N, C-alpha and C positions, 0 to 999 in steps of 0.2 A: 311767709308765704306770700307769692302774689296773690290779691284778691282778682277775682273775675270782675269784668267792668260791666256796668251796668245796662242791660240790653233791652229800651225801652219796647223792642215787639211782644216780647215774655210778657209781657204786662195785659191784663184783661181790660178792655177799652171798658169806660164807665163814664155814665153823665153825671154833671158837677149839678148837685142839689141849685134849684132856682133861689135868687137873694130871698129873704124874710121881708116884710114891710119896715120890720124894726132895723134892720141893716141894710134898707135899700140906702135911705140916704145917707148913712155911712161906712166907707171903704175903709175902717182902719185895720193894719197889720197886724199878725200876731206875734207875740213873744216866742223866741226859742223854746222858751220852759212853757209855753201856752200850748205847743205844737206837740211838742213833748210828751206832754201828760195830757193832751188828745190824742196820741199813739200808745201811749201806755194804756189807758183807757180802754182803746178799739182792742187792744190784744187781747185786755184781762177777759174783755165782753166776748169776743169771737174766737177763742180760742179755748179749749179744755183748762182745767188745772193743772193735769197731768196729760202731757204726752207720750208716748214711743215714736223713736227716730230712729231710722237704719241709717247708718252710713259707715265710712272708711277713717278710719285714726289717721291724723296729720299734725304735723307739728305737738306732741305730745314733749308735756313740761311739768318735772314732779319738784314742786318745792313745798311749802307748806300745805297748798291743795293742789289738786292736779289741774292744769289748764291744756286744751287743747281741743281742737275742730274737726267735725265729722262732716263731709264729703260725700258728691254722688258728682258723676259727671258734669253735671250744670251751676251745680250751686254749691257755697259752704256755709257753717253755723257755729258760730262759737260756741265753748262750751267748760263749765268747771263745775269740779265735784268736791267738796269739801272735804275737810279731814273728817268729820263727824259720818257722811256717809261713805266716805273710803273705809273706814273701821267699820264701820255695817257689814257694808258687803263688794268691797272693790277687788276687782279682779289684776291680774298681773296684765296691765297696758303697754302696747308699744308702737309706733308710727305700721300704718300698712294691714292691720287688722280689722277687718269688718265687727260692729257693735251690731247692738241695740241697745238704747241711752231710753231711760225713764225719768222726765221731772217736770218742769213746770218754766214755762217759756217767760222771759222777762225783758225791758227795755231798760235799759242802765242809758241813763237821762245823760249823766257827765260825758260819756264818750259819744252817745248816739249810736248805741249796739243793742243790737239784739242776742240775748243770750241764754240758752237752755243750763239750767240750775241740775245737775244731772244727780237723781238719788241714787240710783244703781244702775249698773252696764251687764248685760247679756252679749257673752261672748257667741259671733257668727262663724266665724272664721279668719283665714287671710284673706287681707283685698287685692285687689288687681292689681298694686301696681308690685305689692310679693309675687304675686304669679306668674310674672309679664319679668322679672327678676328673676324667677326659678328656671324661666324656660330661656333664658338666653345663659343662665348659667350652666344649663344641659348643652346649649349650643357650641357653646366654648369647651366644655368637655369634649364633645365628639370632635374639635375641630383640631384638639390637642395643644389650645389654646393655657389650658392648667397645667401642661407637663411637666413637671419640675426641672426634667430632663432639657426642656426646651430652654429656660429661664437661665440668663446669663449672668456672671458674678460682677460686682461694680467696682469699678476701678479703684482702688486707693488711695492715686495720686490723681486725680483729676484737676488739668488746666484751668478749666470752665464748665460751668453747669447750667444749663439751660431749663427757665423755670415758665412752668406755665401755670397761670395764677390772674388775679385780678389785683391790680397795681394799688388801689383801695383797701386790699383787704390785711387784716391782722395777721391773717399765713403770712404774707411776703416779710414784714419786719420780723417776723419770728424768725425765719431764715435769713434775711440781712444779719439780723444783729448777732445769730449762733454763727453764720458763717466768718464774720469780719474775727467774732471772736477765740475760734479757733486757729484760722489759718486766713491771713487775709490773702495770702497770694493766690489762692482760688478763686478764679473770675464768675463773674454772674450775667446773664443774660436775659432779661425776664422779657416776656410773650404776652402783653397786658390783655387780659380775653374776661366776659362776661362767668361766671362760676354756676350761673343759676338763670335759669328761666327759659324759653323758648329757643332762644338763638345761642345760648351758651354752647350746647354739643357742637354744632357746627366751628365754633371762634375756636372753642379746645382741639376739635379735631387737625383745624387748619394749622395751628402754632406746633401740633407735635408734629407733624407733617414736614414743616417748613425745617423746624430743624432738625429733623431725620436727613432730611435734603441737601441740608447746606452744612451738615456736623465737620465735616471736614474745610471747608471754607471758615466758619466760622472758629473753629480751633472747641468745640464741644465735647465732651467725651461721657457725658449722662446728663439725662433730662431729669427735671421733677414734677409731678403733677400735685398739687396739692389745693384746697381750702381747705378754711376753718367748721365749725360745727355748724347745723344747721337742721331742719326737719328732713323728713322722707323727699319733700317736694322740689327741697331746695338742691338736694344733693340727686335727683333724676336725672339731670345730666350727664353725669360718670357713668349712669349705667345703659349710656347708647352702645349700641353694637359697633359703630363707624367709628367713635370713641375706641374701643375697644380695639379693635384691629387697628387703627393709628400705632397705639400701643408696642402692639405683638411684633410689625412690622417696622419699626423705627430701627433706626441703624447703630443707634446706642443704647444703652440699657436705660431702664425706666423704674424709676423709683415713684410710688404714689402715696401722698399722706391726705388722705380726704376726712374730713366729717371728726367724729369723735371717737373712739376707738372702740364703740360697741357697735359703731355704725359699717356697716360690708355693700360697696358698690363693684359693683362688676371691673371697672376700671382699675380697682385695686389687686383685683384676682386674678387677672391677665398681667399686672408687673412683675418687673422681675424681681423688684422685691415691694412690700409694702411695710409700712411703717403707721406707728398711734397716730403721731403728731408731726405737724411741721418741723417742731422744734425737732426732734428725734431722726425727720427726715434729713436736716441741716447735718447735723454729728454725724449720720452715716455717710453724705457724701463729701467730708473735710474730713483729711486727719486732725489732729488733737496737737497744732503746733509746738505749743509748750511742751507736752510728751517727745515730739518728735525731738524738740532740742535739747531736751532729756536725754532721750536714747541715744542723740549724738555726744554729748559730753561724756558719757558715759563710755560711749567708742572711743571716744577722743584719747579718756584716762586710759583706758587699757592702752591702745594703739602705743598713747608716750612710753605707760609703762614699759610695754614690751621693747621698744626703742631701747629704751635706759637697761634693758636687761642685756639684749644685743651688745651695745656700745661697750657695754661692762663687759661682755663676753670677750669681746674682740680686745678692749683694751688687755685684759690680762692675756690672752694669746700675742699680742704683740711683746709686751714685758716679758713674755713665754721665751720668744723667737730672740729678743734684743741678747737674752743671757747665755744663746748658744755659741757657741766656737766659733763660728765661721762668723757672725759679726764679729767678734772682739778680735781673732786673727784671721782675714782671709787668704792671708797669705799660705799659714801651715794647709788649710782645707784645700787650696790649689797642689799644693805640694803633695798631700793625701791622694789626691782625686788625682793626679799624674801617675802618682806610683800605682794607685788601682787599674788606674789604665793601661799603664806598662804591662800589669802582671796579664791583665785582659788580652791586651794586644799577644803577648805569650800564648796564652792557651788558647786564642783563636787560632793562631798561625798553627801550632801543634792541631788543632782540632782540623784544619786546614790539609794538613799534612797527611791526617793518617785517612781523612777523607779520599784524598788522592789517590794515596797506595791502596787501598779499599775497591777506590775505583777502577785501579789499571787491574788488580786481580781478579775483578770482575770481569774488564774487558779481556785478557788472559784467558782467560775460562769460557765466554764466548767465544771469544775465537779457535777456542781447540773443539769447541760445543758445535761450533760452526765448520769447521775442519772434519769434522768426523762426519759429518752429517752433509757436507760437500757433493756432488757428482762421480766426482773421482773416488770419493773413497766407499761412496752407496754402491758405484760399479765394482769396484774391487770385491765389496762384501758379494755381490749379485752374483760375480763370477765364478768365488769360491765356491757359492754356494750350488751354482749350477756345476762345476765340478764333481763337487760330492753326490751329489744326486744322480748324473751321468755314471760315475764308480757304481754308485749304489744299483742303477740301472742296467750296468754291465752285470754286476755278479749274481743281480735277481734272474738275469735271461742265463747265464752260464748254467746255474742254478736249474732252470725250467728245461733248459738243454740237459742237463743230468738225469732230470726226471723223466726223463721220454721214454728211458731203458729202466723206469722204476720195475716193473710188473716180473720183465727177464731177471733181473736184477735178484728179485725177492724168491723167485723159483730156483735159481741157483742157489741163495744162503738158505732156501729151506732144505735141502738136499743136502750141505754142507754142514748145516747144524746138525739134522738129525746124525750124519757119519761122526761128526766130532760129540756126539752125546752118547754116543754108543764107545768110542775108544777112549772118552773122558772117564767111562764108568769102568771100566774096564782097566785106567792107570791109579780109577780112585781106590779100587778095591787092592789093589800090589801096594800102593803107598799107603794104606790104612796098615798094612801088614808091617811095612816096613816102620811106619812110622812108630807102633807099637812097639817093635824091638827098640828103638830109641827113645820113646818117652824116659822124663826124670823120672816118673813112677816105676818102669823095668830097670833100668840103671839104677834105682835108689833098692830096689828088690835083689840087684845082682852083687851089691854088697859097698855099693856109691853112697856120698851123702850131698846133702846141701845146705849151706852155711847161709845164713842172711842176719842184717843188722838189727838193733833194735828196729828202726825206722823203717824197715824190710826189704833194703836193698841186698844184691849178690855179692857175695864175698866174692872174687876173682882170684885178689892175690893178695899177699902181707903187704901188700902198699894199701889198699884200700880198708885195714881197721889203725887203730892205736891203741895203745895200753892201755886200760880202764874199759873199752867198748863190752857192751852185752852181747852178745854173738846166741843165737838159736839154729843148731844143727839139728835136720831131720834126718832121720835113719828110717829102715823098713817098720818100723813100729813102732814111733816116736819120735818125740823133740828134746834134745840134751839144749838145756841154759849154760853158758858159758861165759868168762871177763878174760878177755885180752891180757896177760902178763906179758907178753913181749911179742913181737915179730921178726921172724927171721927167713930169707929168702937162703933157701937150700941146695936148688936148682940150680941150673945153667940160665941164666938172664937168657941168652939167645935160646933157649930154648923152646919150643913153644908151649904153651900151658896145658892144651890139651890135647889129642891125639888125632890128625887126618883123618875125616872120615873116607873111608874107600871111594875110588870113582864105585857108581852103582852102575852097572852094566846097562845099555840102552836098550829100549825096548822096541824090539821090532815094528810095533805099530806107533812108536815118535815119530815116524816118516810122513806121516800124514802131515799135507802142508799148513792144517789150519782151519778158518772159519771162510778164509777167504783167500785160498789157494796157497802157491807157491809163492815167493821175491820174483 
């Protein structure tokens, strides 16, 4: 930590004592040891044996004993707490916390330093630096600077990396050694800046902004902001808001590795990636050339193996082709192909002829359909339909004319029907008597008979039966079954089989001209 400079204005004015008589004659200077002894004596006499001092811890170092400073806004005091006191009542100490230390003030002559030998520590709370850092972190969270979605991925194969650090620091050497070992092809462009002190934040911000604006020109693919370990005061420049804003707005991804792994700065929180140490950051930004070579060798071996497999397969394919008959006797293949071509040509010719014949038939059918639907055929069909309609119309007209006299006709017909019914009734009575006289039953009762075959046919002559036929003869009082032995025609073939019926006398009433009058 940089000490505050001596400010004479803050010292109370005091008058120097007048020289004594014994010393008036001699102005001999004091040795350093003599003055140191006097200072130690003044401190012992003027300061109580035990003091309590309140301040903020900084520069904490945990060795066998604890070494740290307590400070306020205008002064700093060195403190040491020995192991025995730590065991008696030590607390968890870290930079930035505010404590009250109790101990004795000693002047350490070999280094000319006033030190508080601490006997006990009472924590008060976080100090001003931690409170300021918490406020900045909260502001960054509100602005979205801590959002993981905002952060960019680090390029896998950067051509050049811009490094913002002190050229004299050990962090840069760690970065150079690591990058050269892993991948010498990755270039480095170093911006030499102060990494602690009052002007450090401005230099760091300017370097990041310069890299961002000239990234394409310089061929920079990523920026590394780094420094080694130090106290909280040493790292304070990396908690600057403008440094954080420069990192967020940088045109290329930013990796931050600041202090020890336990240190936390605002620059690391807003960076695209945080690494614990400069060496780890260098490893993150550069690929491992040896691993890349091994991967390339492995890929080359796989490609060679695949090429050998492909060549072997193609060689087998060529050997298989060489055994084919087409290569052994090309003319036989030509003859076979010629024969196949001839067969295909004949088949094609036949197919074309069939197609032509089919199309010709389709054409004839289309012509017939066209003729059938031509205007001449259509007009002829229409004339034929008109003629038929004209004939039906004439017949309908005649029928209408015929029905004009229907009423008179029906009147005459009614009179004729009644007259005809009366005459028909008289004739029916006479006919019934004559029918009864000539009916088969009356004839059978008078001594005649009717003979039928087994299937019910009337036997009218001897030619209608054959020997062996079964006959049924109906007489007045029953049926006689018989079998034909022989059939003989005894009567004259020219004579009629039955007597002619005598002419029936004409009924005078038959002169009625009928229902519709005389012809």
